[in-house]
VOGU-3710 file (C-alpha; in Angstrom, 3 decimals, decimal comma):
1> mifiplilah> 54,217/128,287/119,621  53,814/129,899/116,223  57,364/129,167/115,077  56,835/125,685/113,594  53,582/126,556/111,733  55,269/129,615/110,182  58,368/127,602/109,240  56,134/125,004/107,582  54,290/127,759/105,707  57,657/129,160/104,588
11> llgdfilqpn> 58,923/125,795/103,330  55,726/125,249/101,348  55,707/128,760/99,875  59,411/129,059/99,052  60,091/125,535/97,788  57,077/123,294/97,242  54,600/125,780/95,735  57,083/127,952/93,811  57,683/126,645/90,249  61,093/127,064/88,627
21> swvadkekkk> 59,454/129,278/85,991  58,552/131,776/88,734  62,141/131,837/89,984  63,548/132,357/86,474  61,099/135,178/85,740  61,898/136,911/89,041  65,644/136,698/88,412  65,169/138,135/84,932  62,677/140,937/85,642  63,415/141,453/89,360
31> ggsiylylhi> 60,868/143,889/90,836  58,962/143,979/87,554  58,027/140,310/87,708  54,356/139,593/88,398  55,413/136,288/89,940  57,288/138,127/92,690  54,022/139,612/93,915  52,147/136,330/93,504  54,902/134,680/95,548  54,536/137,273/98,322
41> llhtilafvf> 50,749/136,956/98,290  51,079/133,177/98,560  53,384/133,487/101,587  51,020/135,906/103,291  48,029/133,617/102,727  49,934/130,520/103,909  51,068/132,299/107,068  47,500/133,382/107,832  46,109/129,894/107,141  48,644/128,139/109,356
51> lwdrnlwwia> 48,138/130,640/112,161  44,378/130,129/111,780  43,443/133,132/113,921  42,136/136,375/112,437  43,533/138,275/115,421  47,004/137,367/114,148  46,470/138,939/110,718  49,232/141,419/111,470  51,780/138,604/111,824  50,867/137,262/108,373
61> liigithfli> 51,116/140,824/107,019  54,573/141,302/108,546  55,659/137,960/107,055  54,503/139,138/103,616  56,139/142,586/103,848  59,472/141,320/105,179  59,508/138,487/102,642  59,033/141,057/99,871  61,876/143,257/101,160  64,269/140,322/101,608
71> dcaklqfqns> 63,473/138,872/98,176  63,874/142,284/96,514  67,298/142,710/98,118  68,325/139,244/96,972  67,150/139,830/93,383  68,798/143,240/93,254  72,232/142,341/94,564  72,822/138,709/93,577  74,698/137,745/90,409  75,959/134,521/88,894
81> ktkrtwffid> 78,933/134,468/91,273  77,087/135,387/94,466  73,846/133,478/93,822  74,837/130,669/96,188  75,726/133,112/98,975  72,511/135,074/98,571  70,466/131,865/98,740  71,701/131,276/102,284  71,392/134,963/103,263  67,802/134,962/101,989
91> qiahvlviaa> 66,783/131,810/103,871  68,512/132,824/107,106  66,818/136,238/106,998  63,370/134,660/106,558  63,942/132,267/109,473  65,182/135,102/111,700  62,038/137,130/110,991  59,860/134,125/111,895  61,918/133,486/115,043  61,626/137,133/116,114
101> lsifyfpyfr> 57,855/137,123/115,655  57,571/133,821/117,537  59,611/135,087/120,495  57,683/138,355/120,586  54,274/136,680/120,638  55,070/133,441/122,531  53,102/131,541/123,738  49,807/132,826/122,297  49,187/130,291/119,559  47,638/126,885/120,231
111> wddlfnprtl> 46,474/124,408/117,606  46,109/121,245/119,662  42,692/120,428/118,188  44,147/119,696/114,754  47,907/119,343/115,093  49,846/118,898/118,284  53,463/120,158/118,361  54,880/116,686/117,765  52,840/116,216/114,596  53,873/119,617/113,284
121> qlitalvflt> 57,516/118,772/113,967  57,221/115,568/111,933  55,427/117,313/109,050  58,006/120,106/108,980  60,882/117,594/108,994  59,297/115,588/106,163  58,763/118,718/104,053  62,357/119,829/104,711  63,742/116,476/103,575  62,061/116,747/100,149
131> vpssiliktv> 62,632/119,672/97,770  64,243/122,092/100,300  67,024/119,596/101,071  67,531/118,887/97,354  67,984/122,588/96,644  70,255/122,970/99,683  72,525/120,098/98,575  72,564/121,330/94,972  73,558/124,804/96,151  76,323/123,521/98,450
141> isiwtpvtie> 77,979/121,346/95,787  77,482/123,877/92,979  81,090/125,036/93,458  82,157/121,832/91,718  81,229/121,040/88,132  81,166/117,348/87,227  82,903/116,191/84,083  80,489/115,747/81,178  80,773/112,307/79,616  79,888/112,508/75,950
151> hsklqteslv> 78,101/109,502/74,439  78,288/107,777/77,799  75,847/105,101/78,807  75,755/106,765/82,209  74,412/109,992/80,697  72,222/108,876/77,815  70,244/106,321/79,801  69,713/108,496/82,878  66,112/109,451/83,706  65,167/113,126/83,850
161> nagkyigile> 65,562/114,437/87,435  66,154/110,850/88,618  68,924/111,901/91,000  66,659/114,477/92,655  63,878/111,998/93,356  66,289/109,256/94,429  67,738/111,694/96,952  64,299/112,627/98,300  63,280/108,981/98,678  66,507/107,959/100,380
171> rllvfvfilv> 66,284/110,831/102,882  62,682/109,980/103,748  63,558/106,302/104,216  66,587/107,108/106,370  64,410/109,441/108,446  61,823/106,700/109,013  64,503/104,139/109,914  65,896/106,479/112,570  62,471/107,259/114,040  61,722/103,537/114,486
181> dhwegvgfmi> 65,235/102,860/115,861  66,341/100,631/112,992  69,747/102,079/112,186  70,633/98,916/110,273  68,200/100,151/107,628  70,421/103,198/107,096  73,390/100,912/106,488  71,313/98,879/104,044  70,392/102,058/102,127  74,026/103,127/101,861
191> aaksvfrfsd> 75,104/99,649/100,712  72,296/99,406/98,162  73,062/102,810/96,669  76,768/102,001/96,553  76,128/98,819/94,572  73,817/100,368/91,985  75,165/103,902/91,693  78,890/103,666/92,137  79,271/100,561/89,973  78,064/102,644/87,008
201> laeakqrklt> 80,438/105,459/87,917  83,361/103,061/88,208  82,503/101,653/84,794  82,528/105,177/83,341  86,029/105,698/84,796  85,331/109,310/85,786  86,935/109,967/89,160  85,772/113,596/89,433  82,178/112,671/88,698  82,372/109,822/91,222
211> eyvligtlls> 83,659/112,203/93,904  80,946/114,737/93,008  78,187/112,136/93,422  79,787/110,799/96,607  79,789/114,258/98,220  76,133/114,739/97,306  75,235/111,305/98,649  77,000/111,832/101,972  75,369/115,247/102,363  71,965/113,716/101,629
221> fgiavltgil> 72,383/110,928/104,185  73,922/113,322/106,699  71,001/115,757/106,492  68,497/112,913/106,915  70,376/111,459/109,921  70,725/114,832/111,666  67,054/115,657/111,052  66,002/112,289/112,466  68,180/112,716/115,559  66,850/116,244/116,191
231> iki> 63,243/115,065/115,925  63,895/112,173/118,332  65,537/114,537/120,824
//
């Protein structure tokens, strides 16, 4: 199977190893951005490394070419109103390309010496539950704008990107609890977050902001639970 290694390479190239500055420059300059080509080169190299077979160079090349075409289409046609839609179109297109290549060449690839399929599944799930899930949740709930609380203790004393890292940690912990069959740990996580997070929101008396955070929290826990169940199956 080459599907999981290529998916892992995609997650690393599109989310983990792509700085926000690259994304901003690509959206501004589109095809004229040097970071677009660095991004494509990175994906091609990652695909080749994870395939780890020089006879499969053409698969890595196809990944790079199709990634370039898909990204160019996204940059060309997306705008502020359709950015969310094009995010999903872009990711689905990349996964479909990888799936098509995997089906076409199945079952040539074997990497049992270093990573067996189970290990690769766990690594891919862990990577997905970090930055990719954060971006996915942020994109889904972007249709709502929380109320800004001026001079609020809730806002002024909040750490930079704290919500993002809290979400990543809670998803990883929920994932581990499910893998070791300790579902009570998931309940503990939900209770703990409710005590610390929603008490502050209640004090701020902002119902819309509370609902906004609640939706994000439920999505975060839901993604972690579903990922854990899929890996166990």
